[in-house]
C-alpha positions in Angstrom: -38.7 22.2 -35.2 -42.2 22.3 -34.0 -41.2 24.1 -30.9 -39.5 26.8 -32.9 -42.6 27.3 -35.0 -44.9 27.4 -32.0 -42.5 30.0 -30.3 -42.5 32.0 -33.4 -46.3 31.9 -33.7 -46.8 32.8 -30.1 -44.3 35.7 -30.2 -45.8 37.1 -33.3 -49.3 37.0 -31.7 -47.9 38.6 -28.6 -46.3 41.4 -30.6 -49.6 42.0 -32.4 -51.5 42.1 -29.1 -49.0 44.5 -27.5 -49.0 46.8 -30.6 -52.8 46.9 -30.5 -52.9 47.8 -26.9 -50.4 50.6 -27.5 -52.5 51.8 -30.5 -55.6 51.8 -28.3 -53.9 54.0 -25.8 -52.7 56.3 -28.5 -49.0 55.4 -28.2 -46.5 54.3 -30.7 -43.9 51.6 -30.3 -41.2 54.1 -30.9 -42.4 56.0 -27.7 -41.8 52.9 -25.5 -38.4 52.0 -24.2 -37.0 48.8 -25.7 -36.8 47.1 -22.3 -40.4 47.9 -21.4 -41.6 46.8 -24.9 -39.8 43.5 -24.6 -41.3 43.1 -21.0 -44.8 43.7 -22.4 -44.3 41.1 -25.2 -42.9 38.6 -22.7 -46.0 39.0 -20.4 -48.3 38.8 -23.4 -46.4 35.6 -24.5 -46.9 34.0 -21.1 -50.7 34.9 -21.2 -51.0 33.4 -24.7 -49.3 30.2 -23.6 -51.4 30.0 -20.5 -54.5 30.4 -22.5 -53.3 27.7 -25.0 -52.5 25.3 -22.1 -55.9 25.9 -20.6 -57.7 25.2 -23.9 -55.6 22.1 -24.5 -56.4 20.6 -21.1 -60.0 21.4 -21.5 -60.1 19.6 -24.8 -58.3 16.6 -23.4 -60.5 16.3 -20.3 -63.5 16.7 -22.6 -62.2 14.0 -24.9 -61.9 11.5 -22.1 -65.1 12.6 -20.4 -63.8 14.5 -17.4 -65.0 17.9 -18.4 -68.1 17.5 -16.2 -66.0 16.7 -13.2 -63.7 19.7 -13.6 -66.6 22.3 -13.5 -65.2 24.4 -16.4 
């Protein structure tokens, strides 16, 4: 259940990010092929998950006092 909520949250954030990038470039979602749009959302999802994992590990290391050793 938690996994589904997290996946839904990350996907919605990825869609927002991709839509904003397209808007910044003056494009509309309808102008992009569905496969290309899905690939962009997938890449954005991976980036968001990677950032979440980095923040989580930084927080855990900080909590146990290893943040100084990691050099972040």
